C-alpha positions as CSV (number, residue, x, y, z in Angstrom):
1,X,0.1,-0.1,0.1
2,X,2.9,2.4,0.8
3,X,4.4,1.6,-2.7
4,X,1.3,2.4,-4.3
5,X,0.7,5.5,-2.6
6,X,4.2,6.6,-3.5
7,X,3.4,5.8,-7.0
8,X,0.3,7.9,-7.1
9,X,2.3,10.8,-5.5
10,X,4.9,10.7,-8.3
11,X,2.0,10.3,-11.1
12,X,0.5,13.3,-9.7
13,X,3.8,15.4,-9.6
14,X,4.6,14.3,-13.1
15,X,1.1,15.6,-14.3
16,X,1.3,18.8,-12.5
17,X,4.9,19.3,-13.8
18,X,3.6,18.7,-17.5
19,X,0.5,20.9,-16.7
20,X,2.9,23.9,-15.5
21,X,5.2,23.7,-18.5
22,X,2.5,23.9,-21.0
23,X,0.6,26.5,-19.3
24,X,3.7,28.7,-19.0
25,X,4.2,28.7,-22.7
26,X,0.6,28.8,-24.1
27,X,-0.2,31.3,-26.9
28,X,-3.2,33.5,-27.1
29,X,-3.5,34.2,-31.0
30,X,-5.0,32.3,-34.0
31,X,-2.0,30.8,-35.6
32,X,-3.8,29.2,-38.5
33,X,-7.3,28.9,-39.8
34,X,-8.1,25.7,-38.0
35,X,-7.2,27.4,-34.6
36,X,-9.3,30.5,-35.7
37,X,-12.3,28.4,-36.5
38,X,-12.0,26.7,-33.2
39,X,-12.0,30.0,-31.3
40,X,-14.9,31.3,-33.3
41,X,-16.8,28.0,-32.3
42,X,-16.1,28.8,-28.6
43,X,-17.4,32.2,-29.2
44,X,-20.6,31.0,-31.0
45,X,-21.1,27.7,-32.2
46,X,-22.6,27.5,-35.7
47,X,-22.2,24.6,-38.2
48,X,-23.4,26.3,-41.2
49,X,-20.8,29.0,-40.8
50,X,-17.9,26.8,-39.9
51,X,-17.7,27.8,-36.4
52,X,-15.7,25.5,-36.1
53,X,-15.2,23.5,-39.6
54,X,-16.5,19.9,-39.8
55,X,-16.7,17.3,-37.9
56,X,-17.4,20.1,-35.6
57,X,-15.8,18.8,-32.4
58,X,-18.6,19.3,-29.9
59,X,-16.8,17.6,-27.0
60,X,-13.7,19.6,-27.6
61,X,-15.8,22.9,-28.1
62,X,-17.8,22.1,-25.1
63,X,-14.7,21.9,-22.8
64,X,-13.2,25.1,-24.1
65,X,-16.6,26.8,-23.5
66,X,-16.7,25.8,-20.0
67,X,-13.4,27.0,-19.4
68,X,-14.3,30.3,-21.3
69,X,-17.4,30.7,-18.7
70,X,-14.9,31.4,-16.1
71,X,-13.8,34.5,-18.0
72,X,-11.0,33.1,-20.2
73,X,-10.7,34.5,-23.8
74,X,-11.7,31.8,-26.6
75,X,-8.0,31.3,-27.3
76,X,-7.1,31.2,-23.6
77,X,-9.8,28.5,-23.0
78,X,-8.5,26.2,-26.1
79,X,-5.2,26.8,-24.7
80,X,-6.1,25.7,-21.2
81,X,-8.0,22.7,-22.4
82,X,-4.8,21.6,-24.8
83,X,-2.5,22.2,-21.6
84,X,-4.4,19.9,-19.4
85,X,-4.9,17.3,-22.1
86,X,-1.4,17.3,-22.7
87,X,-0.7,16.7,-19.0
88,X,-3.3,14.0,-19.0
89,X,-1.4,12.2,-21.7
90,X,1.7,12.2,-19.8
91,X,0.1,10.8,-16.9
92,X,-1.7,8.0,-18.9
93,X,1.4,7.2,-21.0
94,X,3.0,6.5,-17.7
95,X,0.1,4.0,-16.6
96,X,-0.2,2.5,-19.9
97,X,3.7,1.5,-19.4
98,X,2.9,0.2,-16.1
99,X,0.0,-2.0,-17.3
100,X,2.1,-3.3,-20.3
101,X,5.6,-3.5,-18.9
102,X,5.8,-3.0,-15.4
103,X,6.7,-0.1,-12.8
104,X,10.2,0.6,-14.0
105,X,8.9,1.0,-17.6
106,X,6.3,3.3,-16.1
107,X,8.9,5.6,-14.6
108,X,10.8,5.6,-17.9
109,X,7.7,6.4,-20.2
110,X,6.7,9.2,-17.6
111,X,9.9,11.0,-17.9
112,X,10.0,10.5,-21.8
113,X,6.5,11.9,-22.2
114,X,6.9,14.8,-20.1
115,X,10.3,15.9,-21.9
116,X,9.1,14.7,-25.4
117,X,9.1,18.1,-27.7
118,X,6.4,16.7,-29.8
119,X,4.0,16.2,-27.2
120,X,4.9,19.4,-25.7
121,X,4.5,21.6,-28.7
122,X,1.1,19.6,-29.6
123,X,-0.1,20.7,-25.9
124,X,0.7,24.1,-27.0
125,X,-1.6,24.3,-30.0
126,X,-5.0,25.5,-29.8
127,X,-6.4,22.6,-31.7
128,X,-8.2,19.2,-30.9
129,X,-5.2,16.9,-31.4
130,X,-4.0,16.6,-28.1
131,X,-7.2,16.3,-26.6
132,X,-8.0,13.4,-28.8
133,X,-4.8,11.7,-28.1
134,X,-5.7,11.9,-24.2
135,X,-8.9,10.0,-24.8
136,X,-7.2,7.4,-27.1
137,X,-4.3,6.9,-24.4
138,X,-6.6,6.7,-21.5
139,X,-8.9,4.3,-23.5
140,X,-5.9,2.2,-24.3
141,X,-4.7,2.1,-20.7
142,X,-8.1,0.9,-19.3
143,X,-7.9,-1.8,-22.1
144,X,-4.4,-2.9,-21.0
145,X,-5.4,-2.9,-17.3
146,X,-8.2,-5.0,-18.0
147,X,-5.9,-7.6,-19.7
148,X,-3.7,-7.4,-16.9
149,X,-6.6,-8.0,-14.4
150,X,-7.7,-10.9,-16.4
151,X,-4.2,-12.6,-16.3
152,X,-4.0,-11.9,-12.6
153,X,-7.4,-13.8,-12.0
154,X,-6.4,-16.6,-14.3
155,X,-3.0,-17.2,-12.4
156,X,-4.6,-16.8,-8.9
157,X,-3.3,-19.7,-6.7
158,X,-5.7,-22.6,-6.9
159,X,-6.9,-24.4,-3.7
160,X,-4.5,-27.1,-2.1
161,X,-5.1,-30.7,-3.1
162,X,-7.6,-32.6,-1.0
163,X,-9.3,-28.9,0.1
164,X,-12.9,-28.9,0.1
165,X,-14.6,-26.4,-2.4
166,X,-16.9,-24.1,-0.7
167,X,-18.5,-22.9,-4.0
168,X,-19.3,-24.6,-7.2
169,X,-16.9,-24.7,-9.8
170,X,-19.1,-22.2,-12.2
171,X,-18.7,-19.8,-9.3
172,X,-14.7,-19.8,-9.2
173,X,-13.4,-16.5,-10.6
174,X,-12.6,-16.8,-14.2
175,X,-12.2,-13.2,-14.8
176,X,-11.9,-10.1,-12.5
177,X,-15.4,-8.0,-12.9
178,X,-13.2,-4.8,-12.7
179,X,-11.7,-6.0,-16.1
180,X,-15.1,-5.9,-17.6
181,X,-15.9,-2.5,-16.1
182,X,-12.6,-1.3,-17.4
183,X,-13.6,-2.6,-21.0
184,X,-17.0,-0.9,-20.9
185,X,-15.1,2.4,-19.7
186,X,-12.7,2.4,-22.4
187,X,-15.6,1.9,-25.2
188,X,-17.6,4.5,-23.9
189,X,-14.6,6.8,-23.6
190,X,-13.9,6.0,-27.3
191,X,-17.3,6.9,-28.1
192,X,-17.2,10.2,-26.5
193,X,-13.8,10.9,-28.0
194,X,-15.2,10.8,-31.4
195,X,-16.8,14.1,-30.6
196,X,-13.2,15.4,-29.7
197,X,-11.2,14.1,-32.7
198,X,-13.7,12.0,-35.2
199,X,-10.3,11.2,-37.5
200,X,-9.4,9.0,-34.4
201,X,-12.1,6.5,-35.1
202,X,-9.6,3.7,-36.0
203,X,-8.9,3.3,-32.2
204,X,-12.6,3.0,-31.4
205,X,-13.3,0.4,-34.0
206,X,-10.1,-1.8,-33.4
207,X,-10.8,-1.9,-29.6
208,X,-14.7,-2.8,-30.3
209,X,-13.6,-5.6,-32.7
210,X,-11.1,-7.1,-30.4
211,X,-13.1,-6.8,-27.5
212,X,-16.3,-8.1,-28.8
213,X,-14.4,-11.0,-30.8
214,X,-12.6,-12.0,-27.5
215,X,-15.8,-12.0,-25.5
216,X,-17.6,-14.2,-28.5
217,X,-21.1,-14.3,-29.7
218,X,-23.7,-12.0,-31.5
219,X,-24.5,-10.7,-27.9
220,X,-21.3,-9.6,-27.4
221,X,-20.9,-7.5,-30.3
222,X,-24.4,-5.8,-29.5
223,X,-23.3,-5.2,-25.9
224,X,-20.0,-3.8,-26.7
225,X,-21.5,-1.9,-29.7
226,X,-24.1,-0.3,-27.0
227,X,-21.1,0.7,-24.8
228,X,-19.6,2.6,-28.0
229,X,-22.9,4.1,-28.8
230,X,-23.5,5.3,-25.5
231,X,-20.5,7.5,-25.8
232,X,-21.4,8.6,-29.4
233,X,-25.0,9.5,-28.5
234,X,-23.9,11.7,-25.6
235,X,-22.4,14.3,-28.2
236,X,-24.4,13.6,-31.1
237,X,-27.7,13.9,-29.8
238,X,-27.0,17.7,-28.5
239,X,-25.0,18.5,-31.9
240,X,-28.4,17.4,-34.0
241,X,-30.4,19.5,-31.6
242,X,-28.2,22.5,-31.8
243,X,-27.7,22.4,-35.2
244,X,-30.7,22.0,-37.7
245,X,-30.5,18.5,-39.4
246,X,-30.2,20.3,-42.9
247,X,-27.6,22.3,-42.2
248,X,-25.6,19.6,-40.6
249,X,-26.2,17.1,-43.4
250,X,-25.4,19.6,-46.1
251,X,-22.3,21.1,-44.5
252,X,-20.8,17.8,-43.5
253,X,-21.2,16.5,-47.2
254,X,-19.3,19.6,-48.6
255,X,-16.7,19.4,-46.0
256,X,-16.2,15.7,-46.2
257,X,-16.0,15.8,-50.0
258,X,-13.6,18.8,-49.9
259,X,-11.5,16.7,-47.5
260,X,-11.0,13.8,-49.9
261,X,-10.8,15.3,-53.0
262,X,-9.3,18.8,-52.5
263,X,-7.5,20.0,-49.5
264,X,-7.5,17.0,-47.1
265,X,-4.1,15.8,-48.1
266,X,-5.4,12.1,-48.6
267,X,-3.8,9.6,-51.0
268,X,-6.3,11.0,-53.5
269,X,-4.9,14.6,-53.5
270,X,-1.2,13.6,-52.5
271,X,-0.8,10.7,-54.3
272,X,2.9,10.3,-54.8
273,X,4.1,7.3,-52.9
274,X,7.7,8.9,-52.3
275,X,5.8,12.0,-50.7
276,X,3.8,9.9,-48.4
277,X,6.7,7.9,-47.3
278,X,8.6,10.8,-46.5
279,X,5.7,12.0,-44.3
280,X,5.8,8.7,-42.4
281,X,9.7,8.6,-41.9
282,X,9.8,12.5,-41.2
283,X,6.7,12.6,-39.1
284,X,7.4,9.6,-36.8
285,X,11.2,10.2,-36.5
286,X,11.9,13.7,-36.8
287,X,8.9,15.0,-35.3
288,X,7.2,12.4,-33.4
289,X,10.4,11.1,-31.4
290,X,12.6,14.2,-32.1
291,X,15.1,12.3,-34.1
292,X,17.8,14.2,-36.0
293,X,17.2,15.6,-39.5
294,X,19.2,17.7,-41.9
295,X,17.2,20.6,-40.9
296,X,16.3,20.0,-37.5
297,X,18.1,21.6,-34.4
298,X,21.8,20.6,-34.3
299,X,21.5,19.2,-31.0
300,X,19.3,16.2,-31.9
301,X,22.4,14.6,-33.4
302,X,23.6,14.2,-29.9
303,X,20.5,12.6,-29.0
304,X,20.3,10.3,-32.2
305,X,22.5,7.6,-30.6
306,X,20.4,7.2,-27.3
307,X,17.2,7.3,-29.3
308,X,18.5,4.4,-31.7
309,X,19.7,2.6,-28.7
310,X,16.2,2.5,-27.1
311,X,14.6,1.8,-30.4
312,X,17.0,-1.4,-30.8
313,X,16.0,-2.5,-27.1
314,X,12.6,-2.2,-28.1
315,X,12.9,-4.1,-31.2
316,X,14.8,-6.7,-29.5
317,X,12.0,-7.5,-27.1
318,X,10.0,-8.6,-30.2
319,X,12.8,-10.9,-31.2
320,X,12.5,-14.0,-31.8
321,X,8.8,-13.9,-33.8
322,X,7.2,-15.9,-31.2
323,X,7.8,-13.1,-28.6
324,X,6.2,-10.8,-30.8
325,X,3.3,-12.9,-31.4
326,X,3.0,-13.4,-27.4
327,X,3.1,-9.6,-27.0
328,X,0.0,-9.2,-29.5
329,X,-1.7,-11.7,-27.7
330,X,-1.2,-10.2,-24.3
331,X,-2.4,-6.7,-25.7
332,X,-4.3,-7.2,-28.7
333,X,-6.2,-3.7,-28.3
334,X,-2.9,-1.7,-28.2
335,X,-1.7,-3.7,-31.6
336,X,-4.8,-3.6,-33.3
337,X,-5.5,0.0,-32.7
338,X,-1.9,1.1,-33.8
339,X,-2.2,-0.8,-37.0
340,X,-5.8,0.5,-37.9
341,X,-4.6,3.9,-37.4
342,X,-1.3,3.6,-39.0
343,X,-3.2,2.6,-42.2
344,X,-5.9,5.1,-41.9
345,X,-3.2,8.0,-41.4
346,X,-1.2,6.7,-44.3
347,X,-4.3,6.8,-46.8
348,X,-6.7,9.1,-45.3
349,X,-4.6,11.7,-43.7
350,X,-2.4,14.6,-44.7
351,X,0.9,13.2,-43.3
352,X,2.8,14.4,-46.2
353,X,2.7,18.0,-44.7
354,X,1.2,17.5,-41.0
355,X,3.1,15.3,-38.7
356,X,0.6,16.2,-36.0
357,X,-1.7,13.3,-37.5
358,X,0.8,11.0,-36.0
359,X,0.0,12.3,-32.5
360,X,-2.1,9.3,-31.3
361,X,0.8,6.8,-32.1
362,X,3.5,8.8,-30.1
363,X,2.4,7.6,-26.7
364,X,2.5,4.0,-27.9
365,X,6.0,4.6,-29.3
366,X,7.2,6.3,-26.0
367,X,5.9,3.1,-24.0
368,X,7.8,0.9,-26.6
369,X,11.0,2.8,-25.7
370,X,10.5,2.6,-22.1
371,X,9.6,-1.0,-22.2
372,X,13.0,-1.6,-24.2
373,X,14.8,0.4,-21.6
374,X,13.5,-1.6,-18.7
375,X,14.4,-4.8,-20.5
376,X,18.0,-3.8,-20.4
377,X,18.2,-3.7,-16.7
378,X,18.6,-6.9,-14.8
379,X,15.5,-8.2,-12.8
380,X,14.7,-9.9,-9.5
381,X,17.9,-11.6,-7.9
382,X,20.0,-10.7,-11.0
383,X,19.2,-7.0,-10.0
384,X,20.5,-7.3,-6.6
385,X,23.4,-8.9,-7.6
386,X,24.1,-6.3,-10.3
387,X,23.5,-3.6,-8.0
388,X,26.1,-5.0,-5.5
389,X,28.9,-5.9,-8.4
390,X,28.3,-4.0,-11.5
391,X,26.4,-0.6,-10.5
392,X,27.1,0.9,-13.7
393,X,25.3,-2.0,-15.5
394,X,21.9,-1.8,-13.4
395,X,22.2,2.1,-13.6
396,X,22.5,2.3,-17.6
397,X,19.1,2.0,-18.7
398,X,18.1,4.9,-16.4
399,X,21.0,7.1,-17.6
400,X,20.2,6.4,-21.0
401,X,16.5,7.4,-20.5
402,X,17.6,10.6,-18.6
403,X,20.3,11.6,-20.9
404,X,17.6,11.5,-24.0
405,X,15.1,13.3,-21.7
406,X,17.4,16.1,-21.0
407,X,18.2,16.6,-24.9
408,X,14.5,16.3,-25.4
409,X,13.5,18.7,-22.7
410,X,15.9,21.2,-24.1
411,X,14.7,20.8,-27.6
412,X,11.1,21.2,-26.4
413,X,11.7,24.1,-24.2
414,X,13.2,25.8,-27.3
415,X,10.3,24.8,-29.8
416,X,7.7,25.9,-27.0
417,X,9.6,29.6,-26.9
418,X,9.5,30.0,-30.7
419,X,5.8,28.8,-30.7
420,X,4.8,31.9,-28.4
421,X,5.8,34.6,-31.4
422,X,3.1,35.0,-33.7
423,X,3.1,32.1,-36.6
424,X,3.7,33.2,-40.2
425,X,0.1,33.5,-41.0
426,X,-0.8,35.3,-37.7
427,X,2.3,37.8,-38.4
428,X,0.6,38.4,-41.9
429,X,-2.7,39.2,-40.4
430,X,-1.2,41.7,-37.9
431,X,0.7,43.4,-40.9
432,X,-2.6,43.7,-42.8
433,X,-4.3,45.1,-40.0
434,X,-1.7,47.6,-39.1
435,X,-1.5,48.8,-42.6
436,X,-5.3,49.0,-43.0
437,X,-5.3,52.2,-45.2
438,X,-3.8,50.5,-47.9
439,X,-6.9,49.1,-50.4
440,X,-5.0,46.9,-52.7
441,X,-6.9,43.4,-52.7
442,X,-5.2,40.5,-51.0
443,X,-5.3,37.4,-53.1
444,X,-5.0,34.1,-51.2
445,X,-5.9,30.6,-51.3
446,X,-6.3,29.6,-47.6
447,X,-6.4,32.8,-45.5
448,X,-9.2,34.7,-46.6
449,X,-11.2,33.6,-43.4
450,X,-8.1,34.9,-41.2
451,X,-8.0,38.1,-43.0
452,X,-11.4,38.9,-42.8
453,X,-11.7,38.3,-39.0
454,X,-8.3,39.7,-38.1
455,X,-7.8,42.5,-40.4
456,X,-11.3,44.1,-40.7
457,X,-11.4,46.4,-43.7
458,X,-8.9,44.6,-46.0
459,X,-10.2,43.0,-49.2
460,X,-9.4,39.6,-49.3
461,X,-10.1,37.4,-52.7
462,X,-9.9,33.8,-52.7
463,X,-8.5,32.2,-55.7
464,X,-8.9,28.4,-56.4
465,X,-6.5,28.2,-59.5
466,X,-3.6,29.6,-61.1
467,X,-5.6,31.0,-63.9
468,X,-8.0,32.7,-61.6
469,X,-4.7,34.2,-59.6
470,X,-3.4,35.8,-62.8
471,X,-6.5,37.0,-63.7
472,X,-7.2,38.6,-60.4
473,X,-3.7,40.2,-60.4
474,X,-4.3,41.7,-63.7
475,X,-7.4,43.0,-62.8
476,X,-6.0,44.8,-59.8
477,X,-4.9,47.7,-61.8
478,X,-1.8,49.8,-61.8
479,X,-1.0,49.5,-58.0
480,X,-0.8,45.7,-58.4
481,X,-2.1,43.3,-55.8
482,X,-0.9,41.4,-52.5
483,X,-0.9,37.8,-52.4
484,X,0.0,35.2,-49.8
485,X,2.7,32.9,-51.1
486,X,0.7,29.6,-50.7
487,X,-1.6,30.9,-53.4
488,X,1.4,31.5,-56.2
489,X,2.4,28.6,-57.6
490,X,5.7,28.2,-59.9
491,X,3.7,28.1,-62.8
492,X,1.7,31.2,-61.9
493,X,4.8,33.0,-61.0
494,X,6.3,32.3,-64.3
495,X,3.3,33.6,-66.2
496,X,3.2,36.7,-64.2
497,X,7.0,37.2,-64.5
498,X,6.7,36.8,-68.4
499,X,4.0,39.4,-68.5
500,X,6.4,41.8,-66.8
501,X,5.2,41.7,-63.2
502,X,7.8,42.2,-60.4
503,X,7.1,40.1,-57.3
504,X,8.7,40.8,-54.1
505,X,8.2,40.2,-50.3
506,X,6.1,42.5,-48.7
507,X,6.0,41.0,-45.3
508,X,7.5,37.7,-43.8
509,X,8.3,36.3,-40.4
510,X,9.2,32.5,-41.1
511,X,10.2,30.0,-38.4
512,X,11.0,26.4,-37.9
513,X,9.1,24.0,-39.7
514,X,9.2,21.9,-36.6
515,X,7.1,24.5,-34.9
516,X,4.8,25.1,-38.0
517,X,5.2,22.3,-40.5
518,X,2.9,23.5,-43.3
519,X,3.2,27.2,-43.4
520,X,6.5,27.8,-41.7
521,X,7.9,30.1,-44.7
522,X,4.3,31.8,-45.4
523,X,5.0,35.3,-46.9
524,X,2.9,38.3,-48.0
525,X,4.1,39.3,-51.7
526,X,3.2,42.0,-53.8
527,X,2.8,41.9,-57.7
528,X,3.3,45.2,-59.4
529,X,2.8,45.5,-63.2
530,X,5.4,46.8,-65.6
531,X,5.5,50.7,-65.8
532,X,3.6,52.0,-68.8
533,X,5.9,53.3,-71.7
534,X,6.5,57.0,-71.5
535,X,5.4,58.7,-74.5
536,X,8.3,61.1,-75.6
537,X,7.4,64.6,-76.5
538,X,8.0,65.5,-80.1
539,X,10.7,68.1,-80.5
540,X,8.9,71.4,-81.5
541,X,9.1,72.2,-85.3
542,X,11.5,75.1,-85.9
543,X,9.8,78.4,-86.6
544,X,10.2,80.0,-90.0
545,X,12.6,82.6,-90.1
546,X,11.5,86.1,-90.0
547,X,11.4,88.0,-93.3
548,X,13.5,90.9,-93.4
């Protein structure tokens, strides 16, 4: 009991430290169009006006509205929810590691999660990703705990030979009832989590399938489907009542179609296998795990060997193959969820340009690293002998984790500080607001809503193609036009240059793409037409000489 109390205090301290670090560096501005729409949704929820965009994130918005009722601005409310979610992810990552690999792995996972630059930075974003990751990590911990309770019940010491049974065989414990309740809680939580981040649905479906299949029979599917539906209906019914069904269906259809065919970055719109493979490696290694990359902070090269060593240790836990099969059987919900979400993200998410879509897998990777580190330490009697004879060997795994965590913490601190400055998009909006007297049109592909909300009086014009952009520039008149760089493709630039337009940077505040993956180098440009030819005045004809 004393050890359990000590662990609970340590876990609480870990969560408090994570929350404090994330609140210390929170931001209070709209750094991109998604953050703006979330803030608008907290201010006034409206499906038809995309406050916020589909799928509307009703649970996330409701949580932020609850914080806003205490007097916080919409941005501050979103920041508090994200920071609290980030702290919850740290705690649940440690709990998940405890359920999967034991107490030592829990300590390692907690330290790594606290220091992880990707988890830290994601907790500073005014988006729903971190809240969704908190839900999935908590649900997977409940599933892992249920498996652990079931194993403990199965290996409970049997009655000694010859002892009389006081209960019929059918009443002997076959499974801990707490395990069934944990699975119910996990599915209800995952159903509610779909109102936080619908794109994390593979976790819900994978856990439902694994749990119902293990319990067996049609009734099990119905019962577990009911658990999941309970969580879904808790937010779906209010959503339908608040938003008229007509607006809900029409807006969802348009937004869903656009996601898969135009702007969602799915395998349909970003179809290059090389681009998507790069998104997997760069997203998981250089972002999710803070690994070294040519344009990443130089200090990451110091941590790269440590990270590689922990990855190797994690991989060795799955060798030989039968050990990996046993691990999958011990925790099938974790493996099925990870595989299902990986396939979905690979095909249906914008992983080529937005590594944040890998976020729910990062806690699982940290658990794998922690379990690998824990496996390097001698256990039981061997641990006692190693402590007496070879203290370096016994302390090596902890030192390895501590060194990597220190490098990660320094990296995360630097990224969090950079993130406090206005993003390139927010900086452009601020520049336009400060220079409101200028009336040239602002041509953009994605920032029109941000400009309308943040720089009232400016004239944003949304262009959907290169031809529309070129036409709008030519229609702007002799003063030319302003345009955001994401709207200007190389082809459109070439056409404008061929027609004599001078294109230059009017305003730019770039920052690391490890802070802003998609719009790190966004800039405000101006396109000025060539000066009209000057008509040279004809020299006056010589006057006739006066007659004498």
